[in-house]
Backbone as CSV, one residue per row, in Angstrom:
resi,resn,N_x,N_y,N_z,CA_x,CA_y,CA_z,C_x,C_y,C_z
1,MET,-179.936,-81.900,-119.033,-178.886,-82.928,-119.041,-178.197,-82.970,-117.675
2,PRO,-177.945,-84.164,-117.121,-177.231,-84.241,-115.858,-175.781,-83.825,-116.000
3,VAL,-175.253,-83.260,-114.887,-173.839,-82.918,-114.848,-173.101,-84.139,-114.312
4,THR,-172.209,-84.704,-115.102,-171.645,-86.002,-114.778,-170.172,-85.918,-114.410
5,THR,-169.790,-86.671,-113.378,-168.390,-86.898,-113.052,-168.106,-88.357,-113.365
6,ALA,-166.985,-88.862,-112.913,-166.611,-90.231,-113.248,-167.648,-91.247,-112.800
7,ARG,-168.253,-91.039,-111.618,-169.169,-92.040,-111.086,-170.462,-91.430,-110.561
8,GLU,-170.627,-90.127,-110.669,-171.800,-89.461,-110.110,-172.480,-88.597,-111.163
9,SER,-173.793,-88.435,-111.017,-174.535,-87.515,-111.877,-175.672,-86.918,-111.065
10,ARG,-176.042,-85.698,-111.383,-177.084,-84.994,-110.627,-178.386,-84.987,-111.410
11,HIS,-179.486,-85.202,-110.706,-180.802,-85.296,-111.323,-181.828,-84.625,-110.420
12,SER,-183.031,-84.446,-110.926,-184.112,-83.879,-110.120,-185.454,-84.292,-110.698
13,PHE,-186.500,-84.144,-109.888,-187.861,-84.419,-110.334,-188.814,-83.606,-109.466
14,LEU,-190.020,-83.405,-109.962,-191.028,-82.638,-109.236,-191.870,-83.549,-108.364
15,TYR,-192.058,-83.129,-107.112,-192.974,-83.803,-106.199,-193.954,-82.736,-105.724
16,GLY,-195.119,-82.703,-106.324,-196.047,-81.601,-106.083,-195.454,-80.324,-106.616
17,ASP,-195.302,-79.321,-105.751,-194.686,-78.052,-106.153,-193.210,-77.989,-105.786
18,THR,-192.669,-79.078,-105.275,-191.280,-79.105,-104.806,-190.393,-79.869,-105.777
19,ARG,-189.265,-79.275,-106.127,-188.297,-79.990,-106.951,-187.272,-80.640,-106.034
20,ILE,-187.180,-81.946,-106.108,-186.231,-82.705,-105.302,-185.013,-83.038,-106.153
21,GLN,-183.857,-82.617,-105.695,-182.610,-82.893,-106.402,-181.873,-84.029,-105.699
22,PHE,-181.201,-84.860,-106.479,-180.439,-85.945,-105.874,-179.208,-86.254,-106.716
23,THR,-178.210,-86.793,-106.053,-176.984,-87.234,-106.713,-177.043,-88.745,-106.867
24,LEU,-176.913,-89.210,-108.089,-176.901,-90.640,-108.373,-175.458,-91.131,-108.370
25,ARG,-175.204,-92.121,-107.519,-173.853,-92.673,-107.406,-173.883,-94.140,-107.836
26,ARG,-173.168,-94.417,-108.906,-173.037,-95.809,-109.354,-171.680,-96.309,-108.864
27,GLN,-171.701,-97.138,-107.838,-170.467,-97.552,-107.181,-169.909,-98.784,-107.875
28,LEU,-168.975,-98.546,-108.765,-168.424,-99.624,-109.589,-167.665,-100.641,-108.763
29,GLU,-167.070,-100.215,-107.627,-166.252,-101.131,-106.843,-167.090,-102.032,-105.953
30,ARG,-168.352,-101.655,-105.730,-169.176,-102.402,-104.785,-170.328,-103.093,-105.506
31,LYS,-170.576,-104.331,-105.118,-171.674,-105.075,-105.709,-172.969,-104.714,-104.988
32,MET,-173.901,-104.138,-105.712,-175.180,-103.740,-105.131,-176.304,-104.421,-105.893
33,LYS,-177.367,-104.742,-105.170,-178.504,-105.403,-105.803,-179.759,-104.530,-105.791
34,ARG,-179.695,-103.414,-105.083,-180.884,-102.572,-104.990,-180.484,-101.110,-104.899
35,VAL,-181.481,-100.247,-105.057,-181.272,-98.806,-104.940,-181.369,-98.405,-103.467
36,ALA,-180.396,-97.631,-102.992,-180.386,-97.162,-101.603,-180.394,-95.642,-101.593
37,ILE,-181.269,-95.060,-100.794,-181.431,-93.604,-100.724,-180.926,-93.117,-99.370
38,HIS,-180.074,-92.088,-99.400,-179.517,-91.520,-98.175,-179.774,-90.017,-98.171
39,ILE,-180.160,-89.482,-97.030,-180.312,-88.033,-96.868,-179.227,-87.571,-95.918
40,GLU,-178.322,-86.737,-96.424,-177.184,-86.294,-95.641,-177.615,-85.227,-94.636
41,PRO,-176.777,-84.975,-93.586,-177.155,-84.027,-92.535,-177.507,-82.631,-93.028
42,ASP,-176.924,-82.193,-94.158,-177.220,-80.838,-94.636,-178.344,-80.816,-95.671
43,GLY,-179.025,-81.954,-95.876,-180.169,-81.997,-96.777,-179.880,-82.498,-98.176
44,ARG,-178.666,-82.892,-98.444,-178.369,-83.456,-99.762,-178.918,-84.880,-99.850
45,VAL,-179.462,-85.205,-101.005,-180.016,-86.537,-101.229,-179.060,-87.311,-102.134
46,ALA,-178.622,-88.471,-101.687,-177.721,-89.321,-102.464,-178.392,-90.654,-102.721
47,VAL,-178.262,-91.139,-103.932,-178.870,-92.405,-104.331,-177.771,-93.325,-104.841
48,ASP,-177.586,-94.454,-104.181,-176.632,-95.467,-104.631,-177.374,-96.525,-105.435
49,ALA,-176.820,-96.898,-106.566,-177.487,-97.860,-107.435,-176.473,-98.772,-108.111
50,PRO,-176.895,-99.986,-108.490,-175.997,-100.887,-109.223,-175.554,-100.243,-110.535
51,PRO,-174.340,-100.463,-110.963,-173.827,-99.833,-112.194,-174.668,-100.139,-113.422
52,GLU,-175.270,-101.333,-113.462,-175.998,-101.740,-114.671,-177.486,-101.374,-114.636
53,ALA,-177.968,-100.793,-113.532,-179.402,-100.504,-113.405,-179.836,-99.405,-114.372
54,ALA,-180.988,-99.590,-114.995,-181.531,-98.586,-115.917,-181.982,-97.361,-115.142
55,TYR,-181.725,-96.162,-115.709,-182.072,-94.934,-114.995,-183.574,-94.848,-114.729
56,ALA,-184.399,-95.303,-115.644,-185.852,-95.245,-115.456,-186.272,-96.013,-114.210
57,LEU,-185.659,-97.159,-113.975,-185.986,-97.955,-112.789,-185.485,-97.278,-111.516
58,ILE,-184.310,-96.640,-111.614,-183.769,-95.921,-110.452,-184.682,-94.757,-110.090
59,LEU,-185.076,-93.977,-111.093,-185.942,-92.824,-110.851,-187.273,-93.267,-110.258
60,ALA,-187.812,-94.367,-110.740,-189.077,-94.869,-110.209,-188.933,-95.235,-108.733
61,ALA,-187.778,-95.834,-108.365,-187.545,-96.202,-106.969,-187.437,-94.964,-106.083
62,VAL,-186.797,-93.914,-106.614,-186.657,-92.679,-105.838,-188.016,-91.998,-105.690
63,LYS,-188.785,-91.930,-106.762,-190.098,-91.299,-106.695,-191.029,-92.030,-105.732
64,LYS,-190.855,-93.330,-105.630,-191.675,-94.115,-104.709,-191.455,-93.668,-103.267
65,ARG,-190.246,-93.144,-102.973,-189.930,-92.667,-101.619,-190.000,-91.151,-101.520
66,ALA,-190.620,-90.491,-102.481,-190.629,-89.028,-102.531,-191.246,-88.411,-101.278
67,ARG,-192.329,-88.989,-100.801,-192.976,-88.426,-99.607,-192.032,-88.484,-98.412
68,TRP,-191.351,-89.610,-98.255,-190.394,-89.770,-97.159,-189.243,-88.787,-97.303
69,ILE,-188.734,-88.618,-98.518,-187.636,-87.677,-98.763,-188.067,-86.252,-98.439
70,ALA,-189.234,-85.849,-98.928,-189.719,-84.486,-98.721,-189.910,-84.189,-97.234
71,ARG,-190.415,-85.159,-96.494,-190.622,-84.948,-95.056,-189.301,-84.703,-94.340
72,HIS,-188.283,-85.499,-94.667,-186.985,-85.330,-94.018,-186.317,-84.024,-94.431
73,LEU,-186.455,-83.621,-95.666,-185.870,-82.354,-96.104,-186.519,-81.180,-95.384
74,THR,-187.820,-81.258,-95.149,-188.515,-80.203,-94.406,-188.015,-80.129,-92.970
75,GLU,-187.814,-81.284,-92.342,-187.308,-81.314,-90.970,-185.907,-80.712,-90.891
76,ILE,-185.068,-81.006,-91.862,-183.704,-80.465,-91.875,-183.729,-78.955,-92.054
77,ARG,-184.559,-78.456,-92.980,-184.659,-77.002,-93.188,-185.135,-76.305,-91.924
78,ASP,-186.092,-76.906,-91.213,-186.601,-76.300,-89.979,-185.517,-76.219,-88.912
79,ARG,-184.653,-77.251,-88.851,-183.565,-77.223,-87.866,-182.519,-76.179,-88.229
80,LEU,-182.225,-76.058,-89.507,-181.181,-75.132,-89.946,-181.525,-73.672,-89.660
81,ILE,-182.805,-73.363,-89.621,-183.246,-71.993,-89.352,-182.704,-71.506,-88.011
82,HIS,-182.587,-72.444,-87.045,-182.209,-72.064,-85.683,-180.712,-72.185,-85.419
83,VAL,-179.935,-72.543,-86.428,-178.496,-72.678,-86.249,-177.802,-71.401,-86.700
84,LEU,-177.188,-70.707,-85.754,-176.530,-69.438,-86.048,-175.054,-69.663,-86.340
85,PRO,-174.457,-68.820,-87.177,-173.014,-68.960,-87.450,-172.199,-68.648,-86.202
86,ARG,-171.040,-69.267,-86.086,-170.183,-69.029,-84.927,-169.551,-67.640,-84.986
87,GLU,-169.382,-67.049,-83.797,-168.728,-65.751,-83.695,-167.403,-65.848,-82.949
88,TYR,-167.155,-66.975,-82.272,-165.933,-67.208,-81.511,-165.731,-66.132,-80.443
89,VAL,-166.752,-66.019,-79.590,-166.705,-65.082,-78.473,-166.987,-65.842,-77.186
90,SER,-166.533,-65.304,-76.062,-166.749,-65.937,-74.767,-168.241,-66.169,-74.522
91,GLY,-168.558,-67.343,-73.993,-169.945,-67.687,-73.699,-170.597,-68.556,-74.755
92,GLU,-169.988,-68.626,-75.940,-170.554,-69.437,-77.007,-170.427,-70.918,-76.642
93,ALA,-171.463,-71.699,-76.968,-171.474,-73.119,-76.640,-170.619,-73.914,-77.619
94,MET,-169.845,-74.851,-77.079,-169.006,-75.745,-77.873,-169.274,-77.179,-77.448
95,LEU,-169.346,-78.085,-78.410,-169.544,-79.499,-78.111,-168.221,-80.250,-78.167
96,TYR,-168.039,-81.161,-77.190,-166.908,-82.080,-77.230,-167.340,-83.371,-76.557
97,MET,-167.283,-84.478,-77.284,-167.708,-85.783,-76.798,-169.138,-85.746,-76.249
98,GLY,-169.982,-84.932,-76.924,-171.388,-84.870,-76.553,-171.707,-83.938,-75.403
99,ARG,-170.689,-83.383,-74.767,-170.911,-82.476,-73.641,-170.757,-81.037,-74.105
100,ARG,-171.576,-80.165,-73.551,-171.514,-78.743,-73.904,-170.538,-78.011,-72.984
101,TYR,-169.621,-77.291,-73.606,-168.689,-76.438,-72.883,-168.911,-74.998,-73.328
102,ARG,-168.578,-74.078,-72.454,-168.639,-72.665,-72.807,-167.265,-72.203,-73.283
103,LEU,-167.266,-71.487,-74.396,-166.007,-70.953,-74.897,-165.576,-69.777,-74.017
104,LYS,-164.312,-69.784,-73.628,-163.739,-68.681,-72.867,-162.516,-68.191,-73.613
105,VAL,-162.559,-66.956,-74.067,-161.445,-66.363,-74.809,-160.644,-65.488,-73.858
106,THR,-159.374,-65.871,-73.660,-158.486,-65.115,-72.773,-157.412,-64.441,-73.618
107,LEU,-157.343,-63.128,-73.513,-156.393,-62.356,-74.308,-155.081,-62.211,-73.547
108,GLN,-153.972,-62.702,-74.141,-152.631,-62.541,-73.574,-151.711,-62.096,-74.702
109,ALA,-151.251,-60.872,-74.634,-150.534,-60.244,-75.753,-149.297,-61.022,-76.192
110,ASP,-148.541,-61.567,-75.249,-147.277,-62.206,-75.601,-147.356,-63.730,-75.604
111,SER,-148.558,-64.284,-75.595,-148.703,-65.740,-75.483,-148.812,-66.404,-76.855
112,MET,-148.490,-67.703,-76.870,-148.725,-68.510,-78.062,-150.171,-69.001,-78.024
113,ALA,-150.876,-68.899,-79.115,-152.283,-69.287,-79.152,-152.425,-70.775,-78.850
114,ARG,-153.375,-71.125,-77.974,-153.590,-72.514,-77.592,-155.009,-72.667,-77.035
115,ALA,-155.464,-73.899,-76.994,-156.787,-74.205,-76.441,-156.649,-75.318,-75.418
116,ARG,-157.544,-75.336,-74.432,-157.512,-76.368,-73.396,-158.868,-76.418,-72.698
117,LEU,-159.179,-77.600,-72.141,-160.393,-77.758,-71.341,-160.075,-77.397,-69.900
118,ARG,-160.935,-76.579,-69.313,-160.789,-76.212,-67.909,-162.174,-76.209,-67.280
119,GLY,-162.459,-77.312,-66.550,-163.785,-77.424,-65.957,-164.844,-77.485,-67.035
120,GLY,-165.820,-76.596,-66.941,-166.891,-76.556,-67.931,-166.607,-75.622,-69.085
121,TYR,-165.345,-75.211,-69.231,-164.980,-74.256,-70.277,-163.978,-74.860,-71.260
122,LEU,-164.096,-74.451,-72.506,-163.070,-74.686,-73.510,-162.396,-73.330,-73.699
123,GLU,-161.214,-73.200,-73.127,-160.538,-71.908,-73.094,-159.545,-71.786,-74.237
124,VAL,-159.586,-70.642,-74.892,-158.600,-70.309,-75.910,-157.800,-69.117,-75.406
125,VAL,-156.504,-69.310,-75.291,-155.596,-68.225,-74.912,-154.887,-67.783,-76.177
126,ALA,-154.991,-66.503,-76.497,-154.429,-66.016,-77.758,-154.041,-64.545,-77.624
127,PRO,-153.131,-64.079,-78.476,-152.714,-62.669,-78.423,-153.714,-61.739,-79.108
128,THR,-154.759,-62.290,-79.702,-155.754,-61.497,-80.405,-157.113,-62.172,-80.307
129,LYS,-158.163,-61.393,-80.489,-159.514,-61.955,-80.507,-160.057,-62.046,-81.930
130,ASP,-159.172,-62.011,-82.890,-159.555,-62.161,-84.288,-160.251,-63.517,-84.471
131,PRO,-161.513,-63.540,-84.928,-162.247,-64.811,-85.080,-161.518,-65.832,-85.950
132,ALA,-160.812,-65.378,-86.979,-160.102,-66.303,-87.851,-158.994,-67.029,-87.094
133,VAL,-158.288,-66.295,-86.217,-157.235,-66.903,-85.412,-157.822,-67.890,-84.419
134,LEU,-158.903,-67.487,-83.754,-159.533,-68.356,-82.758,-160.075,-69.627,-83.413
135,ARG,-160.635,-69.486,-84.590,-161.150,-70.654,-85.296,-160.023,-71.631,-85.626
136,THR,-158.894,-71.110,-86.087,-157.757,-71.972,-86.417,-157.261,-72.718,-85.192
137,VAL,-157.181,-72.025,-84.057,-156.725,-72.649,-82.815,-157.682,-73.765,-82.398
138,LEU,-158.977,-73.493,-82.462,-159.967,-74.493,-82.062,-159.991,-75.673,-83.022
139,ASP,-159.916,-75.396,-84.315,-159.907,-76.485,-85.295,-158.714,-77.415,-85.058
140,THR,-157.561,-76.815,-84.772,-156.364,-77.625,-84.507,-156.554,-78.474,-83.257
141,TRP,-157.116,-77.881,-82.218,-157.346,-78.611,-80.967,-158.293,-79.784,-81.189
142,PHE,-159.388,-79.544,-81.906,-160.345,-80.613,-82.167,-159.722,-81.725,-83.009
143,ARG,-158.898,-81.380,-83.971,-158.257,-82.403,-84.814,-157.293,-83.275,-84.005
144,VAL,-156.530,-82.648,-83.120,-155.611,-83.412,-82.269,-156.398,-84.369,-81.382
145,ARG,-157.453,-83.875,-80.759,-158.274,-84.724,-79.907,-158.950,-85.816,-80.729
146,ALA,-159.390,-85.485,-81.935,-160.068,-86.464,-82.784,-159.135,-87.613,-83.138
147,ARG,-157.895,-87.307,-83.480,-156.961,-88.375,-83.851,-156.771,-89.355,-82.697
148,GLU,-156.720,-88.854,-81.485,-156.540,-89.726,-80.324,-157.822,-90.501,-80.005
149,VAL,-158.943,-89.792,-79.908,-160.204,-90.424,-79.504,-160.691,-91.421,-80.558
150,LEU,-160.671,-91.030,-81.819,-161.193,-91.907,-82.863,-160.316,-93.149,-83.038
151,ALA,-159.011,-93.014,-82.848,-158.134,-94.183,-82.918,-158.460,-95.157,-81.789
152,GLN,-158.722,-94.631,-80.598,-159.085,-95.474,-79.459,-160.401,-96.205,-79.707
153,ARG,-161.392,-95.490,-80.229,-162.701,-96.102,-80.448,-162.655,-97.090,-81.616
154,LEU,-161.832,-96.830,-82.621,-161.685,-97.781,-83.716,-161.125,-99.098,-83.191
155,LEU,-160.135,-99.025,-82.345,-159.553,-100.226,-81.752,-160.587,-100.974,-80.920
156,ALA,-161.358,-100.242,-80.120,-162.358,-100.874,-79.247,-163.486,-101.517,-80.049
157,MET,-163.947,-100.855,-81.100,-165.070,-101.375,-81.877,-164.655,-102.528,-82.776
158,ALA,-163.401,-102.550,-83.198,-162.932,-103.615,-84.089,-162.643,-104.903,-83.329
159,ALA,-162.313,-104.790,-82.051,-161.866,-105.948,-81.273,-162.816,-107.145,-81.320
160,PRO,-164.150,-106.969,-81.154,-165.031,-108.144,-81.134,-165.487,-108.625,-82.518
161,LEU,-165.072,-107.974,-83.588,-165.539,-108.325,-84.926,-164.633,-109.391,-85.534
162,ARG,-165.192,-110.559,-85.801,-164.387,-111.688,-86.266,-163.755,-111.441,-87.630
163,TRP,-164.422,-110.630,-88.466,-163.894,-110.437,-89.822,-162.763,-109.405,-89.875
164,VAL,-162.531,-108.698,-88.784,-161.438,-107.720,-88.748,-160.206,-108.407,-88.169
165,ARG,-159.366,-108.915,-89.032,-158.162,-109.627,-88.593,-156.991,-108.668,-88.362
166,GLU,-157.038,-107.538,-89.019,-155.993,-106.521,-88.870,-156.658,-105.163,-88.836
167,LEU,-156.270,-104.336,-87.874,-156.897,-103.024,-87.734,-156.702,-102.222,-89.016
168,PRO,-157.803,-101.739,-89.621,-157.660,-100.999,-90.876,-156.981,-99.648,-90.670
169,ALA,-156.371,-99.164,-91.732,-155.769,-97.829,-91.688,-156.865,-96.792,-91.531
170,MET,-156.579,-95.757,-90.776,-157.554,-94.692,-90.533,-156.956,-93.349,-90.909
171,ARG,-157.746,-92.516,-91.546,-157.319,-91.144,-91.804,-158.467,-90.214,-91.454
172,LEU,-158.151,-88.960,-91.200,-159.155,-87.946,-90.878,-159.317,-87.013,-92.066
173,GLN,-160.549,-86.677,-92.365,-160.824,-85.720,-93.434,-162.103,-84.977,-93.105
174,ALA,-162.010,-83.664,-93.016,-163.199,-82.852,-92.746,-164.138,-82.936,-93.945
175,MET,-165.395,-83.268,-93.676,-166.395,-83.415,-94.732,-167.661,-82.686,-94.325
176,ARG,-168.335,-82.116,-95.300,-169.548,-81.351,-95.003,-170.761,-82.245,-94.804
177,VAL,-170.777,-83.400,-95.440,-172.021,-84.186,-95.442,-171.829,-85.642,-95.038
178,GLN,-170.624,-86.043,-94.695,-170.386,-87.436,-94.331,-169.677,-87.536,-92.993
179,TRP,-170.036,-88.584,-92.255,-169.333,-88.862,-91.004,-168.127,-89.742,-91.257
180,GLY,-168.207,-90.584,-92.275,-167.102,-91.475,-92.555,-167.307,-92.229,-93.847
181,SER,-166.286,-92.971,-94.238,-166.382,-93.795,-95.445,-165.371,-94.925,-95.336
182,CYS,-165.585,-95.959,-96.159,-164.681,-97.097,-96.208,-164.337,-97.350,-97.667
183,SER,-163.069,-97.272,-98.015,-162.650,-97.460,-99.396,-162.670,-98.936,-99.762
184,PRO,-162.732,-99.251,-101.062,-162.668,-100.664,-101.486,-161.412,-101.375,-100.988
185,ALA,-160.340,-100.603,-100.752,-159.092,-101.189,-100.251,-159.117,-101.415,-98.745
186,GLY,-160.192,-100.947,-98.080,-160.314,-101.183,-96.650,-159.805,-100.074,-95.757
187,ARG,-159.545,-98.894,-96.313,-159.112,-97.769,-95.490,-160.329,-96.986,-95.013
188,ILE,-160.357,-96.691,-93.734,-161.486,-95.984,-93.143,-161.142,-94.503,-92.987
189,THR,-162.025,-93.657,-93.484,-161.888,-92.211,-93.356,-162.968,-91.716,-92.406
190,LEU,-162.581,-90.919,-91.423,-163.529,-90.396,-90.443,-163.462,-88.878,-90.400
191,ASN,-164.605,-88.278,-90.170,-164.702,-86.827,-90.057,-164.194,-86.409,-88.681
192,PRO,-163.170,-85.549,-88.590,-162.638,-85.177,-87.276,-163.661,-84.499,-86.377
193,TRP,-164.663,-83.820,-86.986,-165.664,-83.134,-86.161,-166.573,-84.119,-85.431
194,LEU,-166.469,-85.398,-85.792,-167.225,-86.433,-85.092,-166.866,-86.468,-83.612
195,VAL,-165.670,-85.977,-83.254,-165.244,-85.982,-81.862,-166.122,-85.069,-81.011
196,LYS,-166.911,-84.227,-81.631,-167.830,-83.378,-80.881,-169.071,-84.133,-80.421
197,ALA,-169.351,-85.272,-81.034,-170.562,-86.046,-80.763,-170.355,-86.977,-79.566
198,PRO,-171.443,-87.471,-78.969,-171.323,-88.432,-77.860,-170.601,-89.701,-78.301
199,ARG,-170.019,-90.402,-77.340,-169.218,-91.579,-77.664,-170.031,-92.641,-78.396
200,GLU,-171.295,-92.847,-77.984,-172.084,-93.874,-78.656,-172.333,-93.530,-80.123
201,CYS,-172.390,-92.249,-80.445,-172.541,-91.829,-81.836,-171.252,-92.081,-82.622
202,ILE,-170.123,-91.826,-81.983,-168.831,-92.122,-82.602,-168.726,-93.617,-82.888
203,ASP,-169.123,-94.423,-81.899,-169.048,-95.881,-82.055,-169.960,-96.361,-83.184
204,TYR,-171.126,-95.741,-83.320,-172.040,-96.119,-84.401,-171.396,-95.891,-85.768
205,VAL,-170.792,-94.723,-85.971,-170.172,-94.412,-87.261,-169.032,-95.378,-87.550
206,ILE,-168.207,-95.643,-86.548,-167.073,-96.543,-86.750,-167.563,-97.961,-87.047
207,LEU,-168.564,-98.435,-86.319,-169.101,-99.766,-86.595,-169.669,-99.833,-88.006
208,HIS,-170.357,-98.787,-88.430,-170.905,-98.733,-89.788,-169.812,-98.969,-90.825
209,GLU,-168.692,-98.271,-90.663,-167.604,-98.412,-91.637,-166.903,-99.765,-91.505
210,LEU,-166.783,-100.282,-90.294,-166.175,-101.599,-90.118,-167.038,-102.698,-90.736
211,CYS,-168.342,-102.539,-90.686,-169.232,-103.518,-91.315,-169.073,-103.503,-92.830
212,HIS,-168.675,-102.361,-93.374,-168.434,-102.292,-94.819,-167.193,-103.089,-95.233
213,LEU,-166.331,-103.409,-94.288,-165.198,-104.260,-94.626,-165.670,-105.654,-95.021
214,GLN,-166.815,-106.074,-94.474,-167.364,-107.386,-94.785,-168.435,-107.317,-95.862
215,HIS,-169.268,-106.272,-95.795,-170.369,-106.112,-96.750,-170.210,-104.742,-97.411
216,HIS,-169.757,-104.708,-98.661,-169.467,-103.451,-99.348,-170.716,-102.850,-99.978
217,ASN,-171.780,-102.777,-99.197,-173.059,-102.259,-99.683,-173.952,-102.028,-98.469
218,HIS,-175.203,-101.673,-98.726,-176.179,-101.557,-97.643,-177.243,-102.642,-97.816
219,SER,-176.780,-103.854,-97.898,-177.640,-105.009,-98.110,-178.257,-105.458,-96.784
220,PRO,-179.239,-106.368,-96.830,-179.786,-106.921,-95.584,-178.715,-107.534,-94.692
221,LYS,-177.680,-108.142,-95.277,-176.605,-108.726,-94.481,-175.818,-107.644,-93.745
222,PHE,-175.646,-106.503,-94.411,-174.956,-105.385,-93.752,-175.744,-104.942,-92.526
223,TYR,-177.050,-104.723,-92.691,-177.871,-104.258,-91.567,-177.998,-105.326,-90.490
224,ALA,-177.957,-106.601,-90.877,-177.988,-107.672,-89.883,-176.740,-107.613,-89.009
225,ALA,-175.591,-107.310,-89.629,-174.352,-107.172,-88.862,-174.440,-105.981,-87.911
226,MET,-175.004,-104.879,-88.372,-175.201,-103.714,-87.509,-176.104,-104.062,-86.330
227,ASP,-177.197,-104.740,-86.621,-178.143,-105.117,-85.562,-177.499,-106.038,-84.534
228,ARG,-176.652,-106.921,-85.007,-176.034,-107.906,-84.121,-175.058,-107.238,-83.144
229,HIS,-174.318,-106.268,-83.628,-173.276,-105.670,-82.800,-173.695,-104.357,-82.130
230,MET,-174.792,-103.745,-82.599,-175.314,-102.541,-81.946,-176.827,-102.508,-82.174
231,PRO,-177.577,-103.238,-81.351,-179.027,-103.369,-81.570,-179.783,-102.040,-81.623
232,ASN,-179.293,-101.022,-80.934,-179.993,-99.732,-80.897,-179.398,-98.708,-81.844
233,TRP,-178.714,-99.163,-82.909,-177.998,-98.219,-83.770,-178.916,-97.216,-84.448
234,ARG,-180.163,-97.595,-84.720,-181.082,-96.660,-85.392,-181.391,-95.461,-84.497
235,MET,-181.583,-95.699,-83.212,-181.811,-94.592,-82.280,-180.557,-93.726,-82.167
236,THR,-179.400,-94.364,-82.166,-178.148,-93.606,-82.083,-177.941,-92.772,-83.334
237,LYS,-178.257,-93.336,-84.483,-178.142,-92.595,-85.741,-179.069,-91.374,-85.722
238,ALA,-180.291,-91.556,-85.234,-181.238,-90.440,-85.171,-180.709,-89.340,-84.249
239,ARG,-180.076,-89.736,-83.154,-179.499,-88.750,-82.235,-178.372,-87.979,-82.909
240,LEU,-177.529,-88.697,-83.646,-176.430,-88.039,-84.354,-176.955,-87.109,-85.438
241,ASP,-177.959,-87.551,-86.188,-178.540,-86.709,-87.229,-179.102,-85.419,-86.638
242,ALA,-179.707,-85.518,-85.443,-180.278,-84.332,-84.800,-179.201,-83.342,-84.371
243,LEU,-177.993,-83.850,-84.127,-176.885,-82.986,-83.713,-176.044,-82.494,-84.885
244,ALA,-176.352,-82.965,-86.083,-175.468,-82.752,-87.221,-175.155,-81.276,-87.472
245,GLU,-176.176,-80.430,-87.448,-175.934,-79.019,-87.762,-174.996,-78.371,-86.751
246,GLN,-175.124,-78.761,-85.472,-174.247,-78.186,-84.441,-172.829,-78.738,-84.554
247,VAL,-172.712,-80.004,-84.894,-171.393,-80.640,-84.965,-170.627,-80.203,-86.204
248,LEU,-171.307,-80.095,-87.332,-170.634,-79.839,-88.600,-170.471,-78.368,-88.935
249,ARG,-171.175,-77.470,-88.255,-171.075,-76.063,-88.653,-169.715,-75.492,-88.294
């Protein structure tokens, strides 16, 4: 039996010797005409479907793409093998706006913990080298930078879009598997860790959510809007997906 929440349920099926699990999302607020399959950066499979669609038809649509799903899940697992947990020590690589910086931990007994960019380094000055403290300092720094950078890019990306008459409200929320979302009320939520990605990747995510203000689905019209305003968005998405494990860990 699937484990059900208000709008989601979990399911699985066998593809050869592999069991593929997926979350079925019936989006009551959005009008959908077809089944859409998404593979999140950490390997979760999400399936969006019209509320009235029969489960048998949904499952058949997912099984039809089983080979494609299995291939992408294998690629994600192979990438994850090489991603090591952070230790928060000097020399560790840090991403900010797509550029790699080296972490520099400076111990000052009587100082207030803080982070700053200095040349090619992201320096943390703190009274201790406790990884938990350093992580908190860095997370705070990234969130502050994210609020500024993402607000700027939202304004820039919304400017040429005729259907955006008023800049939508934006909030930040750390998410494990999503870069952003757009609520039925038109509020855009962005992952603060997105600030670690290159600017063109940030712009892609923001444009994606802004297009949902006009098309509340992943219909051909939605993708036509994406193509019109960012013709190379598929390449940019692939670049962001390749960086996902480094950005989100």
